[in-house]
N, C-alpha and C positions, 0 to 999 in steps of 0.2 A: 828492203824497198824504201823505207822511210829515210834511211841514211843516204841512199843514192839521190833521191829527190831533193833532200836538203842540201846535198853537195852541189847538185846542178843549179839549184836556185841561189846558193851562195856565190857560185861562179858568176851567175847572171847579175847578182847584186854588185860584185866587183866591177863588172863591165858597166853597170849603171853609174857607179861612183866615178869611174874614169870618164864617162860621158858627161856627168854633171859638173865635175870639177877638173880643171886642167892641170892641177898639181899631181894628179895620179894618172899614170898611163899604164894600160894593160895592152900587151902586144897582140893577143889573140884569145879565142875562147879556150884553147888548150892551156895557154899561160894562166888564164883565170881559173881553170880547174886545178892546176898545180898550186897556184897561190892560195886558193880556198882551202885545199887540203893542208898546206903548210900553216896557214893561219889558224885553222882548226886545231892542228896538233900543238902549235905554240900556246893557244888559249887553253888547251887541256893540261899541258905539262908545265910550262914556264909561268904563265899568268898567276896560278894559285900561289906559287912560291913568291913571286913579286908582291902579291897582295898581302901575304903574311909578313914579309920583310918590311914593307912600307906601311904597316898598320898604324904606327904612331903618327906619321905624316897624314895619312888618310883621315884619322880621327880629328886631328887639328884642323884640317881643311874641310871638315864635315863631308867627306866623301868625294870632293872635287878632284883629289889626286888620282882617283881611278881613271879619269879621262887621260891623264898622262900615261898611266900604265897601259891603257888601251892603245894609245898612240905609239908607245914603244913596241907593242906587239905587232902593230901594223907596219911600222918602220922596219922591224926585224924581219918580217915576212918579205918585205920588198928587198931587203939585203940578201936574203937567201934564194929568192926566185928571180931568174933573169927576165921573166915575162911580166913582172910587176915593177914599175919604177915610181918612186915618190921623190919629189924635188927637195924636200927638207922636212924638218920636224913639224913645222906649222902645217905643211901639206899633209903629213901623217896624222896630225890631230884632226884636221877637217875631214880627211878621208875616213878616219876611224869613226868619227861621229856619224857621217853619212852611212857608212857600212853598218854601224850598229842600229841605226833607225830602219834601214832596209831589212836587216836580220829580224828586228822586232816585228815588222810587218809580215815577213815570211813565216815566222813562228806562229803569229796570230792566224794567218790564213791556213796553215797546215793543221793547226789545232781545230779550226772551224770545219775543215774537211775530214777530220778524224784520222789523220795520218799519224798522229802522235800516240796512238793507243797501242 
């Protein structure tokens, strides 16, 4: 139940990012659902590998390079899903920042409502 609610809210967050920023376009709620699933899978599988491989750069930049890794994951998801379009890397960076902030709010609310137990 928690996974389905988180998935639906993540798709809604993608729609909100598309509404707030014109560099990210989501075609429909179904496209947002697929994009949220792909983005979650990329963040589970590929992101940890990239974080380990870019650890020296991340340490030198005091962690700021993780924003680039997040943008790459967002951009990769847009490349894999036809329902999510990102105009460029800058748009992926801004879109990933907005999506991360919305995910932080979603996690906070779900934790307050005790869905994470």
